[in-house]
N, C-alpha and C positions, 0 to 999 in steps of 0.2 A: 871457302874462297869465292864462289860465284855470288854467296848473299852479300859479302863484302863489295864486290863488283858492281852488283845491281843496285846496292845502297849509294855508291858513289855515283853512279849515273843518275839515279833518282834526285839526289842532292844538288848535283850540279844544274840539271834541268829547273828543279824548284826554285834555285837561286836566281836563274836567268830570267824566271817568271815574275818572282818577287821583285827584283830590280828593274823590270821593265825591258830587259833585253828582248824578251819574247812577250809580245803585248797580246791583250784580249784580241780574239779574231785571228792571231797568228797561228800557221801550222808549225808542230814540231817537225824535225827532219825525220825522213822516213824510217822505218825499221831497218832498212838495208843501209841507209846511209849512217845510221847509230851503229850498225854492226861494224861497218867499215872504219867509220872514223875512231871508234874506240876499241877496235879488235876484240870484239867481244861476240856471242852468240846470240842468235835470235831469241832463245828462251831468257837469257839475262835482260835483253832489252826489253821483252814483254812484262816480265817481273817488276821492273822500275816503271813502265807506263801504267801498269796495273795499279801500283801504289798511288801515282799521281791521280789516276782516275778516281780510286777510292777517297782521296783526300779533296776532291773537287777542284783540281787545277786543271784538268783537261776533260774533255769529251771525245769520244771516238765517233768519226764520219764515215760511215761505209764507203769504202772504195776511195777516200781522200786521205785518212791518217788521223793525226790527233790533234784537236784543235784546242788552244788555250781558250779557258773560259772565264767568265767573271765569277769569282767566288762569293757565296752569300750564306753565311754562316748563320743557321737559325739560333736565335737568341732568346726564344721565348716570345715575349710581346715585341721586344726590338731585334732587329737583326743588323749586321755589320754591313751598312751600305752608304748611301749617301743622304745626308740631312736633308737636301733639296728634294730627294723622293719621298722624305716623311711628309711634306707640305704640300707636295705636288708643284713646287715654283722654285724658281731660282732663289738662292740664298746667299747671305755673305756674312762672314765671321768676324767679330771684333774681338781682339785679345785684350782683356781687361787686365790680366796678369799673366807675363810669362813663366814659364816653369821656374821655379824657385823654391829654395828650402823654407819649409813652414812646419809647424806643429801638426800633427795629426788632430784632424777635426774630432771633437766629443760629441757631435751631432750626427754624424753619420750613421744610418741604418745596420751596416754591416761593419763588424769590430774586424780590424785587421789582425793577422796572426802575431803570436808572440815575437817571432822572428823579424817580421816587418815593423813592429813597434820599436824594435831595438835599433832599427836602421834609421838614417835620415829621411824625413819624409818630404816629398815633392809635390808641388801644388801649383795648378794653373787654372786660370778662370775666364770663360769665353761667353760672349754674348752672340747668339744667332739671330740673324733679321731677314725678313723678306722686304726688299727695298728699304722703306725708312721705317717699317714697322718690326720692333724686337719681339721674337716670340719664345725664345727661351734663354734662361740664365743658367750656366753649367759650372759647376766647381768640380775638379778632379783631383784626386790624391793618388800616390804610389810611392813604395820605397824604392830607395836609390840602388837597391842590391843589384839589378841588372842595368840599370842605364844612368851609370855615372857620369857620362859625358853628355847628356841630353841638355843641360842648362847652356843657354846662350845659343842652340841649334835652331835653325828654321825648320819648320814642319814641312814634310814633303807635301805640296798642293794643299798645305794649310790643314792637313789631318794627321792626328796623333797615330791613329791606326795605321796609315800608310807609312809612316815614319817608323814605327815598330817593325812592320813588314820588311820594308826596303833597305832600311840601315843596320835593323837589328836582328833580322830574321826571326822575328818574334811574331806569333800568330794568335789572336784572340781564339779561343775554342768553346766558351760558352758564357753563360752570365746567370746570376741570381737577380730576382727584381721585387721591389714594392712599390705600390702606387696608392697614393691616398690624396684626398682634397683638402686643400689648405686655404687660408686666408692670407694674402701677400703681405708681408711687413714693409716697413717704409723703404729700406734698401732696395729689396726686389722689386717693389712696386716702381721706384724711381727708374730702375733699368728697364722695365718692361714698359713703361710709359702708362701705368694705369693707378687707379686709385688705390691706396692702402686698403687693406680689407677687402680687396676683390678676389673672388674665388680663383683659384690657380690649381694646376696638376702638379704635384711633386712626385716624382721619380727616382727612386733610389736604385743604384744598380752598381753590383760586383762583377766587374768583368774577369774571367778566367783567361790565362794564356798558357802556351806551351813551355813556360818557365816556372817552377813550383814557387820561386822566390817573388813572382811579379803578378800581382793582381792590380787592377785600376778601380778605384771607388769613386763613383760619380753620384752627384746630388744635381738633378735637373729640375728647374722650375719654368713652368709651360704655362703660358697665356694661350689657351685653345679657344677663346672666343670668336676669333676670325680665321684662325688657321688650324684646323684638327691636325693631330699627330697621328702619324699612320703607323705602318709595323716596319718601319726602317729607319735607321739611325746610326750615324758613326761618330767619332771623336775626330 
């Protein structure tokens, strides 16, 4: 019974963090307040907080309580943060195609599972720019097994990952990646405003989530001549 109760409190607090009710920098209610508000023991409260701590949602401040922290999932070369931090400057995103049904790409480096291939494939395309300079063309595919109502929805702050977290309670948990140097074809060169045949960085990523039926398959084409790509990135 205690385990069920602490999981309930953990989930309730996690949802408040994911939905922005409790923001980065906010302190959670004190242990005493949580005990009183939910009629639970201090042991139960601490189990819930310990799990939030392990998952990176909070950090403990001695003498002050539990502080909501910014979550930075390490995903190898890239991690789930802001694209602006990847290039170190403010950027803007241009949607070239909103999420829509489309055939699975046959050119992605990572093959979807048989279960995913049997489902509808959803695709969206974005162009990332620094000022007037386009620096990354990205194509993203995922099965509609968990996100049947996402077509027509506006992304939270323009971020696909924030939309997954805040609207669907889905978190990215890791990734597989491949990098290679290529020459830009005419279409990619046109969007990146470079000459066809210019060397670019092609990054293929398979993002894993806490839903077994949902992986995100991304193909990123980067012009790194002016703005190098660092170790931070998000959709």
